[in-house]
N, C-alpha and C positions, 0 to 999 in steps of 0.2 A: 563346460561353458562357464565363463567368468560371471561375476555378479553384475557388471555393467551390461554385458550382453543379455543376461536374464531379465534385467530391468527394462532394457530396450525392447525385448520381445514382448513383455507385458504391455508396454505402451502401444506397440503396433497392433496387438490383438485387441486391446481395449478400445482404441480408436475405431477399429473395424467393427467391433460389436456396437459401438455407439452409432456409427453411420447406418448400421443395418436395423436398428431398433425402430419399430413402427407404432408404438403406443407409449403413453406416459408410464404405465405400470412397468413395462420393460426397461425404460430408461432409469427408473428409480431402482430397480433390481441391480442394474449395472453399477450404479453409484455405490450401493451397499457392498456389492461383491468386490469391486476394485479398490475402493477407498475406505472401506470399513476397517475396524480394528483387527479383524481376523482375515483381511484381504491378502492377496498374493504379494503386494508391494511390501506390506508390513512383514510378511513371512520372509521375503527375500532379504530385507534389511537386517534380519537377525544374523545373517552371515557376515556382517561388518566386523564382528569381533575377531574374525580370522585375518582381517586386512591389517596392513601396516599403518602406522600413525600418519604417514603422508597420504595414503590412499583414502582413508576414512572421510576426510572433509570433502574430497572430490566426489566420492560416491554419494555422500549425503546430499550435496548440492544437485547432483544429477537426479537423484530420487525426488527431490523437491520440484525440479523442472518437470519431471514426468507427471507428478501429482497435479501440478498446475495445468499442464496440457490436457490431462484427462478431465479435470474439473471444468475448464473452459469449453471443451467439446461437449460434455454432458449438459451444461447450462444452455449452450447454443441449440443443441438438439431438442431440449425440453421446450424452449421458446418456439421452435419451429412446429413441434407437435401440438402445443397449446393453440397456436395460431390456426393450424389446420383444423383442429377440433372445433374452434369457434366458427370458422368459415363453414364447416360442414353443418353445424347446428343452424346457422343463419339460413343456409340454403334450404334446409328442411322446414324451417319455420317462416318462410317468406309469406308476407301478407299481400294479398291482392287488393291494392288501394282503389281499384276501380269498382269493387263491390260496394253497394250502398251500406252506410253505417247504421248501427242500431240507434233508434230514436231515444234521446234522453229527455225525460220529463223536466220541464222548466218550472221552477218554483216561483213563488211570489210572496210578498209580505203578508203576514196574517191580517185578517180583516180588521182587527182592532188596531194593529199598527198602521194600517192604511188610514183609518180615521185620525189617529194621532198625527201622522205625517201631513194629512190634509189641513188639520188645525194649525200645526206648526208653520206650514207654508203660508197660511192665511195671516197669522199674527206677525210673522217675520216681515211679510209684505206691508204690515201696518206699523212697522218700526219697533216691534217688541224684541227683546232679547230672550234667549232660551237658557234657563238655569236648571240643570239636572243634578239633583242631590243624591245622597246615599239613602239606601233603603233601611239601613240601621241608623237610627237617629237618637239624639239626646232628648230626654223628657223636657229639658229646659226649652228647647226650640220647638218641639212638637206640640207642647201644651202651654207652658208658662208664658213664653214670648207672644202667644196668641190670645192672651187674656183668659187663660184657663189654669188658674192656680191649682195646687194639689187637692184642695177640698171642693173644687167646683163640681156640682152635680152633672154638668153637661159632659164630663169625662166618661160617664157611664155609657153614653151613646157611642163612644169610640173605644170601647174595651178592646185591648189589643194584646199582642204577644210581647212579653218583657224578657229581655236578656239578663238585665240586672235591674234593681229598683230605679236606676237613672238612665238606662239604655233600653230601647225598645225597637220593634219593627214599626216604622212610621205608619200612622193611621191616615195620613193625608200628605200631599206634597207642599202644604202650606209652610212647613219649616224653612223652605228656601225663600219664602217671602220675608220672613224675619231676618234671615242671614243677609239677604240682599239689601234690606232696609238699613242694616247696621253699617254696611260698607259703601253704600251709594253716595256719590258726591253730588248733592243737589244744586251746587253752584254751576254744574255743567248741564243742567236740565232735569226734567222729570224722570222718574223711574217707571219704565214700561217693561214688564216681564211676564213670561209664562213658565210654568214648571210642570212638564209632563213626567209621568212615571208610575210605577207599581206601588200600591199601598196594601196594608194588612189590617184586618180587624177580626176579633174572635166572633165570627158570625156563623150561623148554621147554614150550610149550603142548601139552596133550593132553586127553584126556577128563576128567581129574581135576585138572589143574594149569593155572595161568595166570600170566603175568608180572605181572598186576595183578588184585587181588581185594579183598575187603572183610573188615574185622574189627570186632568189638565187644569191646573189652577193658574189664575192670572191676577195681576195687580197693576194699577196705575196710580202713582203718587206724585203730586206736583202742586202747583198753585192754581186755584180756580177750577178744580175738577168737580163736576156735579153729577147728580143722578141721571141727568139727560145724557151725559157722555157714556155712562154705563149702559143705558137702554140702547143707545145708538150702536154701541159695540156689540151687544147681544143680538141685535137685529142683523148685523152684518154676518155674525157667526151662523145664526139660524138659516138665513137665506143662502149662504154659501153651501151649507150641508144639505138642506132640505128643499130649497126652491125659493125663487124671488117673490112668490105670491104670499108667503107666510108672514104673519104679524107676531109681535111679541107683547105679552102683557106681564106686568109685575104685580105680585100679591104680597102683602106684608107677611113677614116671617120672623124667625129668631135664629141668630148665630152669635156665639160669644165674641167673635172677632170682627163683626161688622155692626154698625148702628147708624141709620136704620138698616134692617135686613129684608131681603125679598126672595120669593121663589119666582123663577121665570118660567112662563108657559109659552108655547108656540102654537099657532093654529095647527090643528091636526092635518098632517100632510096627506092622509088617506082620504078624508072626506072634505077637506078644506073648510072646516068649521060647521058642517051640517050635522055632525053627530054620527058616530059609528062605534063598533065594538072596541076598536083600538083606543079611542079617546073616552070610552065609557059614556058615549052619547053626550059629552059636554062640549065638543068642538075644540077642546084645548088639550095639550099634552105637556105635563111638567118635565122640564129638561135639566134645570140646574138651579143652584143657590147662589146668591150674590148679595151685595150691599156696599155701603160706604164704610171704609176701613175705620174701625173703632179707634177713638183718640188714645185709649190705653195702649194699643198695639204700637202706635207711633211714639208715644212717650217712652215705652220700654226700649225702643230702638234709638232713643236719643234725638227724636225729631219733634219739633214744636208743632202740635196740632192746630195752633192758632194761625200758623203760617202755611202749613202744608196739609193736604188732605187728598182723598182719592177713593177709588173703589177696588173691590176684589170680587172674584167669582171663581167657582169651581164646578167643573162638569165631568161626567163619567163617559169616556169613550166606549166602554162596554154597553152602557145604556143607549148611547147614541147609535151604536151599531145595531142593537136590538130594534130600536124604533125605525131606523132607516130601512132595514131589510126585513122587518116583520118576524124576527126570531123570537120565539116564545120562551125559550129556556137558555139562560146565560151559560149553563154548563156545556152546551153544545160548542161554545167557543174554545173550550179547554180540553176536549176529549181527543184531539188530534185525528179526527176522522177526515181524511183527505177528500173524500167524496163531498162532505159538507163544506169544507173550507174553500175548495176550488170553485164554488158557485160565485164567489165574490172576486170578480176580475178587477185588477188594479187599473185605475184610470191612466190613460196614456200608454 
């Protein structure tokens, strides 16, 4: 048998083996056996040295054609087997879409986030803009721009976590007030803003204190802003969160960045002023601090306090949530107990 006939016989047998293969392992074995370095085609071509110079190129071309035919046949058969394997798997794993699905629990915003969202919606409706700052803040904006120089004793009340001597975890969201004062164009109207967010203080965690908590601070600066505007704003906030029948009273207090400063109380929503355990039988509940923005704060932002003035306030959504829902331990909000958190259904 000549070399050409031997090669043609290898092709015919190889194509037959390919057609008869029924799985991917078998087709891979055929590829290795026929086209590998030790396969019969390579073995047959070793006899080319006995051919004349004219016959060698012809036999070489014929051998390449056989190799190409076998490669195409193997690739085609592999695709067919892979397709058949996938179809068989799909048939075995068919899903009955008529069966009822497994119920997926639907989440909701955290109760504190619900309070924040409610406050944000309220103030945006009153024309305020929302400024959210970084939790890592400069000492310059967290304290100095708010009338708290480095030697001010009031800093002790806000002892916090320092990253460097000049960078810290903010103790309040008030730094955004200083930043907004610096860039606001008062020729276009007053500044009305709130700044919600998380703040940090080196506090011992207990039922009413946490080393991290939330604040929503607000500020209005413009011409002819008075304490009456502040009280009216606080009444709107209290009635929105706790009910229309509540009243607000202001008591003198002290904050370095406001003058005069006040503590704001609301009528106890539980007893409506009659006295109970929640309000310690006073009929009132302290909810936030506020006051008229200190002239020094305006001056440091490059604003003339003889022309412009206004008020600022700060409230704690954590405390508001405790008061609104009668929660006695602030730590309950942070322990991720779904049984506790799902009690507070989101409005709407």
